[in-house]
gemmi code that builds the backbone of each chain (N, CA, C; Angstrom):
import gemmi

chains = {
    "A": [
        ("MET", (6.398, -21.714, -3.266), (6.062, -20.442, -2.591), (7.089, -19.377, -2.943)),
        ("ASP", (6.617, -18.252, -3.426), (7.532, -17.147, -3.745), (8.144, -16.580, -2.475)),
        ("LYS", (9.316, -16.023, -2.624), (9.953, -15.393, -1.483), (10.711, -14.177, -1.986)),
        ("ILE", (10.675, -13.103, -1.228), (11.413, -11.913, -1.628), (12.765, -11.923, -0.926)),
        ("PRO", (13.845, -11.905, -1.695), (15.166, -12.005, -1.070), (15.536, -10.769, -0.253)),
        ("ILE", (16.173, -11.014, 0.871), (16.664, -9.924, 1.722), (18.190, -9.954, 1.669)),
        ("LEU", (18.788, -8.871, 1.199), (20.254, -8.833, 1.064), (20.865, -8.029, 2.198)),
        ("LYS", (21.981, -8.506, 2.702), (22.677, -7.755, 3.743), (23.840, -7.012, 3.096)),
        ("ILE", (23.860, -5.703, 3.262), (24.966, -4.897, 2.729), (25.514, -4.082, 3.885)),
        ("GLY", (26.664, -4.461, 4.395), (27.240, -3.752, 5.538), (26.287, -3.770, 6.719)),
        ("HIS", (25.968, -2.550, 7.202), (25.076, -2.442, 8.358), (23.606, -2.501, 7.972)),
        ("PHE", (23.351, -2.607, 6.648), (21.972, -2.485, 6.209), (21.405, -3.767, 5.613)),
        ("LEU", (20.089, -3.803, 5.614), (19.401, -4.856, 4.871), (18.726, -4.195, 3.682)),
        ("MET", (18.754, -4.876, 2.551), (18.102, -4.297, 1.392), (17.120, -5.278, 0.761)),
        ("VAL", (15.957, -4.729, 0.423), (14.928, -5.543, -0.208), (14.458, -4.819, -1.462)),
        ("ALA", (14.463, -5.498, -2.584), (13.910, -4.909, -3.804), (12.660, -5.698, -4.158)),
        ("ILE", (11.518, -5.040, -4.054), (10.267, -5.728, -4.375), (10.042, -5.603, -5.881)),
        ("GLN", (10.170, -6.726, -6.555), (10.134, -6.703, -8.031), (8.798, -7.155, -8.599)),
        ("VAL", (7.917, -7.598, -7.736), (6.624, -8.086, -8.216), (5.512, -7.350, -7.480)),
        ("ASP", (4.316, -7.384, -8.056), (3.177, -6.862, -7.318), (2.860, -7.854, -6.211)),
        ("LEU", (2.875, -7.355, -4.993), (2.739, -8.240, -3.842), (1.301, -8.702, -3.653)),
        ("TYR", (1.133, -9.967, -3.411), (-0.166, -10.398, -2.905), (-0.035, -10.482, -1.389)),
        ("ASP", (-1.165, -10.589, -0.712), (-1.177, -10.371, 0.733), (-0.251, -11.296, 1.510)),
        ("ARG", (-0.292, -12.580, 1.149), (0.508, -13.554, 1.898), (2.000, -13.242, 1.769)),
        ("LEU", (2.391, -12.880, 0.536), (3.788, -12.556, 0.260), (4.230, -11.344, 1.084)),
        ("ALA", (3.338, -10.358, 1.185), (3.650, -9.150, 1.943), (3.796, -9.475, 3.431)),
        ("LEU", (2.897, -10.312, 3.936), (2.964, -10.684, 5.355), (4.237, -11.477, 5.650)),
        ("ASN", (4.598, -12.363, 4.705), (5.834, -13.135, 4.880), (7.054, -12.223, 4.888)),
        ("LEU", (7.032, -11.240, 3.988), (8.153, -10.298, 3.924), (8.305, -9.561, 5.253)),
        ("GLU", (7.171, -9.126, 5.798), (7.181, -8.426, 7.084), (7.862, -9.298, 8.149)),
        ("ALA", (7.428, -10.544, 8.238), (7.973, -11.451, 9.257), (9.460, -11.726, 9.002)),
        ("ASP", (9.809, -12.018, 7.738), (11.196, -12.341, 7.394), (12.130, -11.161, 7.695)),
        ("LEU", (11.653, -9.945, 7.351), (12.506, -8.774, 7.537), (12.780, -8.508, 9.008)),
        ("VAL", (11.751, -8.601, 9.814), (11.924, -8.334, 11.237), (12.867, -9.382, 11.847)),
        ("GLN", (12.692, -10.638, 11.417), (13.600, -11.716, 11.841), (15.042, -11.370, 11.468)),
        ("ALA", (15.193, -10.915, 10.207), (16.526, -10.626, 9.689), (17.181, -9.475, 10.443)),
        ("VAL", (16.386, -8.454, 10.783), (16.926, -7.315, 11.539), (17.438, -7.804, 12.892)),
        ("SER", (16.642, -8.636, 13.520), (17.012, -9.150, 14.828), (18.263, -10.015, 14.737)),
        ("LYS", (18.338, -10.861, 13.705), (19.443, -11.803, 13.582), (20.759, -11.114, 13.230)),
        ("THR", (20.681, -10.137, 12.308), (21.908, -9.511, 11.810), (22.294, -8.266, 12.606)),
        ("GLY", (21.386, -7.752, 13.410), (21.662, -6.511, 14.117), (21.803, -5.335, 13.172)),
        ("ALA", (21.118, -5.400, 12.058), (21.211, -4.335, 11.055), (20.733, -3.008, 11.639)),
        ("LYS", (21.340, -1.929, 11.158), (20.974, -0.593, 11.650), (19.994, 0.104, 10.739)),
        ("GLY", (19.821, -0.453, 9.554), (18.903, 0.180, 8.616), (18.299, -0.820, 7.659)),
        ("VAL", (17.102, -0.486, 7.198), (16.431, -1.335, 6.214), (16.043, -0.457, 5.029)),
        ("LEU", (16.433, -0.890, 3.842), (16.128, -0.135, 2.635), (15.162, -0.971, 1.794)),
        ("ILE", (14.004, -0.413, 1.495), (13.033, -1.154, 0.694), (12.793, -0.414, -0.619)),
        ("ASP", (13.145, -1.056, -1.707), (12.968, -0.453, -3.030), (11.631, -0.890, -3.611)),
        ("ILE", (10.726, 0.082, -3.809), (9.406, -0.274, -4.349), (9.222, 0.297, -5.758)),
        ("SER", (10.339, 0.509, -6.458), (10.234, 1.148, -7.784), (9.484, 0.284, -8.800)),
        ("SER", (9.399, -1.011, -8.554), (8.645, -1.860, -9.493), (7.218, -2.109, -9.030)),
        ("VAL", (6.844, -1.512, -7.911), (5.501, -1.755, -7.383), (4.540, -0.715, -7.958)),
        ("SER", (3.517, -1.167, -8.670), (2.625, -0.210, -9.322), (1.397, 0.116, -8.478)),
        ("ILE", (1.110, -0.715, -7.478), (-0.054, -0.451, -6.624), (0.329, -0.583, -5.150)),
        ("VAL", (0.084, 0.499, -4.390), (0.205, 0.402, -2.933), (-1.154, 0.764, -2.353)),
        ("ASP", (-1.877, -0.218, -1.858), (-3.178, 0.076, -1.253), (-3.019, 0.147, 0.260)),
        ("SER", (-4.132, 0.283, 0.974), (-4.011, 0.522, 2.418), (-3.399, -0.682, 3.136)),
        ("PHE", (-3.620, -1.868, 2.592), (-3.035, -3.058, 3.220), (-1.510, -3.037, 3.102)),
        ("MET", (-1.068, -2.808, 1.883), (0.370, -2.737, 1.610), (1.007, -1.591, 2.406)),
        ("GLY", (0.284, -0.479, 2.493), (0.778, 0.662, 3.262), (0.941, 0.312, 4.729)),
        ("ARG", (-0.014, -0.476, 5.219), (0.047, -0.884, 6.622), (1.250, -1.796, 6.854)),
        ("ILE", (1.513, -2.686, 5.883), (2.660, -3.579, 6.012), (3.955, -2.758, 6.065)),
        ("LEU", (4.070, -1.766, 5.177), (5.280, -0.938, 5.162), (5.439, -0.210, 6.492)),
        ("GLY", (4.311, 0.313, 7.002), (4.338, 0.993, 8.295), (4.723, 0.039, 9.420)),
        ("ASN", (4.192, -1.182, 9.355), (4.525, -2.191, 10.364), (6.016, -2.497, 10.364)),
        ("ILE", (6.563, -2.688, 9.153), (7.985, -3.016, 9.045), (8.817, -1.901, 9.683)),
        ("ALA", (8.456, -0.652, 9.354), (9.201, 0.487, 9.910), (9.081, 0.514, 11.428)),
        ("GLY", (7.871, 0.291, 11.926), (7.637, 0.334, 13.362), (8.370, -0.766, 14.106)),
        ("MET", (8.284, -1.978, 13.575), (8.929, -3.119, 14.236), (10.446, -2.981, 14.189)),
        ("SER", (10.973, -2.522, 13.057), (12.419, -2.351, 12.929), (12.914, -1.291, 13.903)),
        ("LYS", (12.111, -0.233, 14.061), (12.486, 0.862, 14.970), (12.666, 0.325, 16.393)),
        ("VAL", (11.753, -0.530, 16.777), (11.834, -1.127, 18.115), (13.129, -1.933, 18.249)),
        ("LEU", (13.586, -2.485, 17.121), (14.830, -3.255, 17.123), (16.026, -2.374, 16.754)),
        ("ASP", (15.851, -1.056, 16.844), (16.935, -0.097, 16.632), (17.429, -0.043, 15.183)),
        ("ALA", (16.520, -0.182, 14.238), (16.905, -0.017, 12.840), (15.940, 0.950, 12.163)),
        ("ASP", (16.479, 1.826, 11.313), (15.639, 2.772, 10.578), (15.242, 2.184, 9.234)),
        ("THR", (14.044, 2.523, 8.802), (13.569, 2.013, 7.513), (13.407, 3.160, 6.524)),
        ("VAL", (13.920, 2.969, 5.332), (13.724, 3.962, 4.278), (13.094, 3.268, 3.072)),
        ("ILE", (12.001, 3.842, 2.605), (11.332, 3.319, 1.411), (11.818, 4.153, 0.223)),
        ("VAL", (12.310, 3.509, -0.801), (12.831, 4.292, -1.931), (12.157, 3.916, -3.247)),
        ("GLY", (12.191, 4.874, -4.168), (11.794, 4.617, -5.553), (10.300, 4.582, -5.808)),
        ("MET", (9.521, 5.240, -4.969), (8.077, 5.191, -5.186), (7.707, 5.853, -6.515)),
        ("GLN", (6.863, 5.185, -7.298), (6.429, 5.759, -8.574), (5.540, 6.980, -8.310)),
        ("PRO", (5.665, 8.024, -9.156), (4.856, 9.243, -8.945), (3.362, 8.943, -8.862)),
        ("ALA", (2.871, 8.067, -9.729), (1.436, 7.757, -9.717), (1.030, 7.121, -8.387)),
        ("VAL", (1.930, 6.347, -7.814), (1.648, 5.704, -6.524), (1.605, 6.763, -5.419)),
        ("ALA", (2.531, 7.725, -5.496), (2.569, 8.800, -4.491), (1.277, 9.612, -4.533)),
        ("ILE", (0.835, 9.957, -5.738), (-0.410, 10.729, -5.901), (-1.581, 9.952, -5.314)),
        ("THR", (-1.627, 8.666, -5.636), (-2.727, 7.824, -5.175), (-2.734, 7.684, -3.657)),
        ("LEU", (-1.554, 7.498, -3.077), (-1.460, 7.311, -1.625), (-1.993, 8.526, -0.879)),
        ("VAL", (-1.628, 9.712, -1.360), (-2.062, 10.936, -0.685), (-3.576, 11.081, -0.792)),
        ("GLU", (-4.129, 10.799, -1.981), (-5.589, 10.915, -2.123), (-6.322, 9.848, -1.330)),
        ("LEU", (-5.729, 8.692, -1.249), (-6.321, 7.614, -0.458), (-6.367, 8.010, 1.019)),
        ("GLY", (-5.400, 8.852, 1.416), (-5.357, 9.308, 2.802), (-4.428, 8.477, 3.666)),
        ("LEU", (-3.496, 7.799, 3.022), (-2.573, 6.942, 3.769), (-1.363, 7.757, 4.224)),
        ("PRO", (-1.163, 7.903, 5.510), (-0.118, 8.795, 5.970), (1.301, 8.203, 5.938)),
        ("LEU", (1.441, 6.894, 5.943), (2.760, 6.238, 6.041), (3.567, 6.838, 7.181)),
        ("ARG", (2.963, 6.892, 8.341), (3.631, 7.487, 9.504), (4.859, 6.684, 9.916)),
        ("GLY", (5.903, 7.402, 10.293), (7.102, 6.726, 10.786), (7.925, 6.097, 9.689)),
        ("VAL", (7.494, 6.265, 8.437), (8.246, 5.694, 7.329), (8.989, 6.817, 6.625)),
        ("GLN", (10.301, 6.673, 6.530), (11.068, 7.663, 5.788), (11.137, 7.245, 4.337)),
        ("THR", (11.220, 8.237, 3.460), (11.307, 7.906, 2.042), (12.476, 8.640, 1.412)),
        ("ALA", (12.978, 8.091, 0.315), (14.009, 8.752, -0.471), (13.706, 8.455, -1.926)),
        ("LEU", (14.273, 9.314, -2.798), (13.924, 9.218, -4.211), (14.398, 7.917, -4.843)),
        ("ASN", (15.603, 7.511, -4.505), (16.134, 6.279, -5.119), (17.055, 5.555, -4.140)),
        ("VAL", (17.549, 4.419, -4.562), (18.360, 3.572, -3.684), (19.594, 4.340, -3.183)),
        ("GLU", (20.232, 5.066, -4.105), (21.445, 5.795, -3.752), (21.187, 6.795, -2.620)),
        ("LYS", (20.117, 7.597, -2.797), (19.796, 8.618, -1.798), (19.364, 7.970, -0.487)),
        ("GLY", (18.671, 6.845, -0.593), (18.240, 6.126, 0.602), (19.436, 5.632, 1.394)),
        ("MET", (20.425, 5.106, 0.673), (21.662, 4.632, 1.297), (22.363, 5.773, 2.030)),
        ("GLU", (22.458, 6.925, 1.327), (23.100, 8.105, 1.925), (22.421, 8.474, 3.230)),
        ("LEU", (21.095, 8.464, 3.192), (20.301, 8.832, 4.373), (20.631, 7.905, 5.541)),
        ("LEU", (20.657, 6.604, 5.265), (20.934, 5.630, 6.319), (22.379, 5.769, 6.820)),
        ("GLN", (23.301, 6.003, 5.851), (24.700, 6.111, 6.241), (24.936, 7.313, 7.160)),
        ("LYS", (24.234, 8.424, 6.844), (24.344, 9.620, 7.674), (23.921, 9.300, 9.097)),
        ("LYS", (22.833, 8.558, 9.225), (22.322, 8.209, 10.554), (23.351, 7.404, 11.333)),
        ("ILE", (23.943, 6.431, 10.647), (24.920, 5.577, 11.311), (26.123, 6.399, 11.740)),
        ("LYS", (26.530, 7.324, 10.878), (27.680, 8.174, 11.173), (27.435, 8.965, 12.455)),
        ("ILE", (26.223, 9.532, 12.528), (25.879, 10.323, 13.707), (25.995, 9.460, 14.960)),
        ("ILE", (25.469, 8.233, 14.842), (25.521, 7.327, 15.990), (26.977, 7.020, 16.348)),
        ("ASP", (27.806, 6.730, 15.315), (29.220, 6.418, 15.535), (29.930, 7.564, 16.243)),
        ("GLU", (29.656, 8.789, 15.754), (30.305, 9.958, 16.344), (29.909, 10.126, 17.797)),
        ("GLU", (28.644, 9.907, 18.064), (28.178, 10.022, 19.445), (28.885, 9.010, 20.340)),
        ("GLU", (29.047, 7.826, 19.803), (29.710, 6.786, 20.586), (31.179, 7.144, 20.822)),
        ("ALA", (31.820, 7.679, 19.765), (33.219, 8.091, 19.881), (33.343, 9.176, 20.941)),
        ("PHE", (32.389, 10.105, 20.935), (32.386, 11.185, 21.900), (32.250, 10.627, 23.316)),
        ("ASP", (31.367, 9.673, 23.457), (31.168, 9.053, 24.764), (32.463, 8.399, 25.251)),
        ("ASP", (33.175, 7.745, 24.323), (34.432, 7.084, 24.691), (35.439, 8.107, 25.202)),
        ("ASP", (35.526, 9.264, 24.473), (36.458, 10.318, 24.868), (36.188, 10.767, 26.295)),
        ("SER", (34.915, 10.969, 26.576), (34.576, 11.528, 27.875), (34.918, 10.549, 29.001)),
        ("THR", (34.889, 9.268, 28.694), (35.208, 8.320, 29.758), (36.718, 8.280, 30.016)),
        ("LEU", (37.494, 8.694, 28.969), (38.947, 8.656, 29.130), (39.445, 9.728, 30.098)),
        ("GLN", (38.718, 10.864, 30.084), (39.223, 11.989, 30.869), (39.067, 11.822, 32.380)),
    ],
    "B": [
        ("MET", (-6.510, -11.737, -6.293), (-6.405, -10.264, -6.236), (-5.469, -9.747, -7.317)),
        ("VAL", (-4.293, -10.373, -7.427), (-3.311, -9.911, -8.408), (-3.851, -10.130, -9.822)),
        ("VAL", (-4.516, -11.268, -10.020), (-5.100, -11.573, -11.336), (-6.152, -10.526, -11.692)),
        ("PHE", (-6.992, -10.213, -10.718), (-8.054, -9.226, -10.927), (-7.466, -7.855, -11.266)),
        ("ARG", (-6.423, -7.484, -10.529), (-5.803, -6.180, -10.781), (-5.197, -6.116, -12.176)),
        ("ASN", (-4.555, -7.215, -12.595), (-3.960, -7.241, -13.930), (-5.030, -7.149, -15.012)),
        ("ARG", (-6.139, -7.835, -14.766), (-7.250, -7.818, -15.707), (-7.780, -6.397, -15.865)),
        ("LEU", (-7.917, -5.739, -14.724), (-8.434, -4.371, -14.704), (-7.479, -3.442, -15.452)),
        ("LYS", (-6.204, -3.680, -15.280), (-5.195, -2.857, -15.942), (-5.307, -2.999, -17.468)),
        ("GLU", (-5.554, -4.226, -17.917), (-5.733, -4.455, -19.361), (-6.873, -3.590, -19.899)),
        ("PHE", (-7.984, -3.578, -19.157), (-9.137, -2.786, -19.592), (-8.788, -1.300, -19.613)),
        ("ALA", (-8.108, -0.853, -18.567), (-7.771, 0.564, -18.458), (-6.865, 0.987, -19.617)),
        ("ILE", (-5.930, 0.114, -19.969), (-5.021, 0.416, -21.078), (-5.803, 0.430, -22.392)),
        ("LYS", (-6.761, -0.488, -22.492), (-7.554, -0.604, -23.718), (-8.298, 0.693, -24.036)),
        ("ILE", (-8.810, 1.361, -23.004), (-9.528, 2.606, -23.283), (-8.592, 3.820, -23.233)),
        ("GLY", (-7.308, 3.569, -23.056), (-6.322, 4.650, -23.111), (-6.267, 5.504, -21.866)),
        ("MET", (-6.587, 4.920, -20.728), (-6.537, 5.672, -19.474), (-5.082, 5.950, -19.092)),
        ("GLY", (-4.818, 7.162, -18.585), (-3.450, 7.530, -18.202), (-2.993, 6.761, -16.975)),
        ("LEU", (-1.686, 6.781, -16.764), (-1.098, 5.966, -15.692), (-1.600, 6.358, -14.302)),
        ("VAL", (-1.725, 7.669, -14.056), (-2.159, 8.109, -12.724), (-3.590, 7.633, -12.455)),
        ("ASN", (-4.472, 7.829, -13.439), (-5.857, 7.382, -13.258), (-5.963, 5.867, -13.163)),
        ("GLN", (-5.145, 5.184, -13.940), (-5.093, 3.715, -13.836), (-4.764, 3.306, -12.403)),
        ("THR", (-3.711, 3.936, -11.871), (-3.243, 3.592, -10.531), (-4.320, 3.880, -9.491)),
        ("LYS", (-4.993, 5.024, -9.663), (-6.058, 5.382, -8.714), (-7.188, 4.352, -8.771)),
        ("LEU", (-7.600, 4.018, -9.986), (-8.716, 3.077, -10.142), (-8.355, 1.701, -9.580)),
        ("ILE", (-7.170, 1.231, -9.918), (-6.788, -0.116, -9.469), (-6.634, -0.145, -7.945)),
        ("THR", (-6.110, 0.949, -7.377), (-5.984, 1.003, -5.917), (-7.370, 0.982, -5.261)),
        ("ALA", (-8.295, 1.778, -5.805), (-9.664, 1.796, -5.259), (-10.284, 0.400, -5.362)),
        ("ALA", (-10.119, -0.225, -6.528), (-10.684, -1.559, -6.737), (-10.052, -2.567, -5.790)),
        ("SER", (-8.776, -2.369, -5.526), (-8.067, -3.252, -4.607), (-8.643, -3.145, -3.193)),
        ("GLU", (-8.928, -1.911, -2.768), (-9.535, -1.699, -1.441), (-10.903, -2.392, -1.358)),
        ("LEU", (-11.704, -2.191, -2.406), (-13.070, -2.721, -2.357), (-13.093, -4.247, -2.443)),
        ("SER", (-12.207, -4.803, -3.288), (-12.225, -6.267, -3.389), (-11.679, -6.890, -2.103)),
        ("ARG", (-10.747, -6.188, -1.457), (-10.246, -6.710, -0.184), (-11.352, -6.709, 0.866)),
        ("ASN", (-12.138, -5.626, 0.880), (-13.289, -5.566, 1.793), (-14.215, -6.759, 1.573)),
        ("MET", (-14.491, -7.024, 0.290), (-15.391, -8.132, -0.048), (-14.854, -9.453, 0.482)),
        ("LEU", (-13.556, -9.651, 0.282), (-12.950, -10.907, 0.731), (-12.965, -11.008, 2.251)),
        ("ARG", (-12.687, -9.880, 2.905), (-12.554, -9.926, 4.351), (-13.893, -10.031, 5.069)),
        ("TYR", (-14.865, -9.235, 4.607), (-16.102, -9.149, 5.374), (-17.223, -10.021, 4.808)),
        ("ALA", (-17.158, -10.298, 3.510), (-18.279, -11.027, 2.902), (-17.852, -12.400, 2.378)),
        ("GLY", (-16.592, -12.735, 2.563), (-16.131, -14.038, 2.098), (-16.084, -14.151, 0.577)),
        ("GLY", (-15.981, -13.026, -0.099), (-15.870, -13.050, -1.551), (-17.053, -12.387, -2.220)),
        ("GLY", (-17.015, -12.303, -3.537), (-18.094, -11.650, -4.266), (-17.779, -11.612, -5.737)),
        ("VAL", (-18.569, -10.853, -6.469), (-18.413, -10.794, -7.926), (-18.115, -9.360, -8.329)),
        ("VAL", (-17.189, -9.195, -9.268), (-16.917, -7.858, -9.798), (-17.221, -7.854, -11.287)),
        ("LEU", (-18.001, -6.865, -11.696), (-18.330, -6.711, -13.107), (-17.536, -5.507, -13.633)),
        ("ILE", (-16.792, -5.715, -14.710), (-16.042, -4.607, -15.316), (-16.725, -4.217, -16.622)),
        ("GLU", (-17.101, -2.936, -16.756), (-17.748, -2.486, -17.985), (-17.033, -1.266, -18.544)),
        ("ILE", (-16.947, -1.228, -19.863), (-16.456, -0.004, -20.514), (-17.686, 0.829, -20.834)),
        ("ILE", (-17.684, 2.094, -20.382), (-18.863, 2.911, -20.635), (-18.487, 4.127, -21.471)),
        ("ASN", (-19.461, 4.604, -22.262), (-19.233, 5.774, -23.102), (-19.970, 6.951, -22.507)),
        ("GLY", (-19.214, 7.937, -22.095), (-19.840, 9.143, -21.560), (-20.033, 10.128, -22.693)),
        ("GLN", (-20.423, 11.348, -22.326), (-20.665, 12.357, -23.353), (-19.359, 12.737, -24.053)),
        ("ARG", (-18.320, 12.869, -23.269), (-17.079, 13.331, -23.863), (-15.989, 12.275, -23.892)),
        ("GLN", (-16.063, 11.334, -22.986), (-14.972, 10.372, -22.913), (-15.435, 9.006, -22.415)),
        ("ASN", (-14.572, 8.046, -22.615), (-14.870, 6.704, -22.132), (-14.455, 6.566, -20.676)),
        ("GLY", (-14.966, 5.524, -20.084), (-14.583, 5.263, -18.708), (-14.786, 3.803, -18.378)),
        ("LEU", (-14.422, 3.460, -17.161), (-14.652, 2.097, -16.699), (-15.604, 2.151, -15.511)),
        ("ARG", (-16.561, 1.205, -15.534), (-17.455, 1.100, -14.384), (-17.290, -0.287, -13.781)),
        ("LEU", (-17.062, -0.308, -12.485), (-16.906, -1.588, -11.788), (-18.046, -1.742, -10.790)),
        ("THR", (-18.641, -2.913, -10.801), (-19.699, -3.193, -9.832), (-19.274, -4.358, -8.951)),
        ("PHE", (-19.170, -4.079, -7.669), (-18.775, -5.096, -6.684), (-20.032, -5.575, -5.972)),
        ("THR", (-20.345, -6.848, -6.118), (-21.547, -7.379, -5.473), (-21.179, -8.536, -4.547)),
        ("ASP", (-21.627, -8.450, -3.325), (-21.419, -9.591, -2.427), (-22.713, -9.917, -1.694)),
        ("THR", (-22.753, -11.100, -1.123), (-23.935, -11.502, -0.358), (-23.529, -11.683, 1.102)),
        ("GLY", (-22.701, -10.760, 1.573), (-22.192, -10.824, 2.944), (-23.167, -10.228, 3.943)),
        ("PRO", (-22.656, -9.845, 5.109), (-23.527, -9.387, 6.202), (-24.141, -7.995, 5.970)),
        ("GLY", (-23.639, -7.256, 4.984), (-24.158, -5.909, 4.771), (-23.559, -4.913, 5.740)),
        ("ILE", (-23.754, -3.634, 5.459), (-23.196, -2.579, 6.323), (-24.360, -1.882, 7.026)),
        ("PRO", (-24.415, -1.962, 8.356), (-25.557, -1.382, 9.087), (-25.626, 0.143, 8.963)),
        ("ASP", (-24.476, 0.802, 9.060), (-24.483, 2.265, 9.038), (-23.495, 2.762, 7.979)),
        ("ILE", (-24.023, 3.006, 6.779), (-23.148, 3.380, 5.657), (-22.459, 4.717, 5.934)),
        ("LYS", (-23.208, 5.648, 6.519), (-22.655, 6.976, 6.799), (-21.409, 6.851, 7.686)),
        ("GLU", (-21.534, 5.997, 8.680), (-20.420, 5.769, 9.610), (-19.258, 5.085, 8.871)),
        ("ALA", (-19.596, 4.110, 8.031), (-18.575, 3.342, 7.312), (-17.808, 4.206, 6.313)),
        ("MET", (-18.428, 5.307, 5.869), (-17.768, 6.181, 4.901), (-16.842, 7.186, 5.574)),
        ("LYS", (-16.805, 7.179, 6.905), (-15.921, 8.114, 7.614), (-14.497, 7.573, 7.646)),
        ("ASP", (-13.532, 8.483, 7.527), (-12.129, 8.078, 7.627), (-11.839, 7.501, 9.004)),
        ("GLY", (-11.122, 6.412, 9.026), (-10.679, 5.855, 10.297), (-11.701, 4.946, 10.961)),
        ("TYR", (-12.854, 4.752, 10.292), (-13.831, 3.852, 10.880), (-13.578, 2.435, 10.387)),
        ("SER", (-13.424, 1.505, 11.290), (-13.216, 0.124, 10.876), (-13.749, -0.821, 11.922)),
        ("THR", (-14.449, -1.842, 11.449), (-14.901, -2.866, 12.389), (-13.847, -3.965, 12.485)),
        ("GLY", (-12.955, -3.980, 11.495), (-11.878, -4.964, 11.516), (-10.619, -4.336, 12.081)),
        ("LYS", (-9.485, -4.887, 11.705), (-8.239, -4.366, 12.252), (-7.521, -3.412, 11.288)),
        ("SER", (-8.206, -3.083, 10.205), (-7.539, -2.294, 9.171), (-7.462, -0.822, 9.578)),
        ("LEU", (-6.986, 0.011, 8.662), (-6.826, 1.434, 8.942), (-8.137, 2.196, 8.771)),
        ("GLY", (-9.151, 1.524, 8.235), (-10.434, 2.188, 8.038), (-10.408, 3.214, 6.922)),
        ("LEU", (-9.557, 2.987, 5.931), (-9.462, 3.929, 4.817), (-10.147, 3.397, 3.572)),
        ("GLY", (-10.502, 2.119, 3.589), (-10.991, 1.440, 2.388), (-12.091, 2.185, 1.665)),
        ("LEU", (-13.247, 2.346, 2.297), (-14.385, 2.952, 1.606), (-14.172, 4.441, 1.316)),
        ("PRO", (-13.868, 5.263, 2.334), (-13.706, 6.687, 2.021), (-12.524, 6.943, 1.086)),
        ("GLY", (-11.457, 6.178, 1.243), (-10.286, 6.338, 0.378), (-10.628, 5.997, -1.061)),
        ("ALA", (-11.324, 4.879, -1.243), (-11.707, 4.452, -2.591), (-12.584, 5.513, -3.242)),
        ("LYS", (-13.482, 6.099, -2.451), (-14.382, 7.120, -2.991), (-13.592, 8.325, -3.521)),
        ("ARG", (-12.554, 8.706, -2.775), (-11.750, 9.855, -3.194), (-10.984, 9.582, -4.492)),
        ("LEU", (-10.734, 8.313, -4.784), (-9.880, 7.978, -5.931), (-10.654, 7.831, -7.245)),
        ("VAL", (-11.980, 7.800, -7.185), (-12.739, 7.569, -8.415), (-13.649, 8.756, -8.730)),
        ("SER", (-14.241, 8.746, -9.936), (-15.089, 9.865, -10.352), (-16.468, 9.767, -9.707)),
        ("ASP", (-16.976, 8.555, -9.577), (-18.312, 8.381, -9.027), (-18.352, 7.129, -8.157)),
        ("PHE", (-19.067, 7.213, -7.053), (-19.080, 6.124, -6.081), (-20.495, 5.954, -5.558)),
        ("GLU", (-21.064, 4.766, -5.734), (-22.404, 4.526, -5.209), (-22.392, 3.262, -4.372)),
        ("ILE", (-23.076, 3.321, -3.250), (-23.096, 2.149, -2.373), (-24.515, 1.854, -1.924)),
        ("GLN", (-24.873, 0.583, -1.986), (-26.164, 0.134, -1.480), (-25.901, -1.089, -0.632)),
        ("SER", (-26.526, -1.129, 0.527), (-26.272, -2.264, 1.399), (-27.502, -2.591, 2.221)),
        ("THR", (-27.789, -3.856, 2.333), (-28.900, -4.299, 3.172), (-28.347, -5.303, 4.177)),
        ("VAL", (-28.593, -5.039, 5.447), (-28.077, -5.933, 6.480), (-28.665, -7.330, 6.283)),
        ("GLY", (-27.783, -8.320, 6.275), (-28.232, -9.705, 6.119), (-28.316, -10.151, 4.668)),
        ("LYS", (-28.297, -9.179, 3.736), (-28.434, -9.552, 2.324), (-27.154, -9.338, 1.518)),
        ("GLY", (-26.469, -8.238, 1.798), (-25.230, -7.991, 1.068), (-25.063, -6.549, 0.648)),
        ("THR", (-23.977, -6.309, -0.073), (-23.594, -4.953, -0.428), (-23.272, -4.878, -1.918)),
        ("THR", (-23.686, -3.803, -2.543), (-23.297, -3.545, -3.926), (-22.651, -2.166, -3.996)),
        ("ILE", (-21.448, -2.115, -4.535), (-20.767, -0.835, -4.693), (-20.429, -0.656, -6.167)),
        ("THR", (-20.798, 0.494, -6.709), (-20.484, 0.779, -8.108), (-19.547, 1.976, -8.166)),
        ("ILE", (-18.414, 1.801, -8.834), (-17.503, 2.939, -9.000), (-17.285, 3.191, -10.489)),
        ("THR", (-17.123, 4.466, -10.808), (-16.866, 4.839, -12.197), (-15.615, 5.706, -12.233)),
        ("LYS", (-14.768, 5.421, -13.203), (-13.598, 6.293, -13.384), (-13.538, 6.681, -14.850)),
        ("TRP", (-13.613, 7.972, -15.125), (-13.479, 8.444, -16.497), (-12.024, 8.422, -16.908)),
        ("LYS", (-11.833, 8.287, -18.219), (-10.475, 8.211, -18.773), (-9.605, 9.382, -18.290)),
        ("ASN", (-10.185, 10.574, -18.316), (-9.408, 11.754, -17.907), (-10.022, 12.440, -16.694)),
        ("GLY", (-10.499, 11.710, -15.746), (-11.090, 12.435, -14.622), (-11.279, 11.602, -13.394)),
    ],
}
model = gemmi.Model(1)
for chain_id, residues in chains.items():
    chain = gemmi.Chain(chain_id)
    for i, (resn, *xyz) in enumerate(residues, 1):
        res = gemmi.Residue()
        res.name, res.seqid = resn, gemmi.SeqId(i, " ")
        for name, pos in zip(("N", "CA", "C"), xyz):
            atom = gemmi.Atom()
            atom.name, atom.element = name, gemmi.Element(name[0])
            atom.pos, atom.b_iso = gemmi.Position(*pos), 0.0
            res.add_atom(atom)
        chain.add_residue(res)
    model.add_chain(chain)
structure = gemmi.Structure()
structure.add_model(model)
structure.setup_entities()
């Protein structure tokens, strides 16, 4: 059985989808990722789909599910590296990818997630200050 | 599904279809074949290379002997689904191809024919 590896990098989880997903593999990824977020307490999930040539409504739903479930577990999801042809197709298909953030590439996606964490850290630091006074 | 998509891609490359149109066609075909698997328990897809007046294209015919669609007009609306999906399959697929024809008889099955021109 194929499995898509989930890597932990600092506060984030990273997944690079290198194959065209069949349905079972996509469903397994969804379950594994949500498990991993819960287990590691990750604050962000980065999914690289630069090697994925087809995103249909099923795959789109899985991506939306991952983002939604992770959000409930306090982690943000960023999808990176979407091929231009896939973006054109998704819009014409009418798939909104609601609640899913996107970035051009892994680097920009990381920056986006790091900014979010920073904001959270600063807020927490601020809260600590106020309790001291 | 993956095998079928790869096969379709070979045909699309053979007639020199551009990447965007390839992606649109394969995505549409993916939606329709998923419908067949989910609602009709499978079916047959015929892939044909067709010669138009100005350009070549691919025509796919999806035939199943499933329950059929009682109200095609309703099924072609965005967001309509009898299953748990997003209800984008049929209307979305139609938007992605050059020509879309659907025939369905309740109790007998459904035939959907889509055509995608090389440059259109």
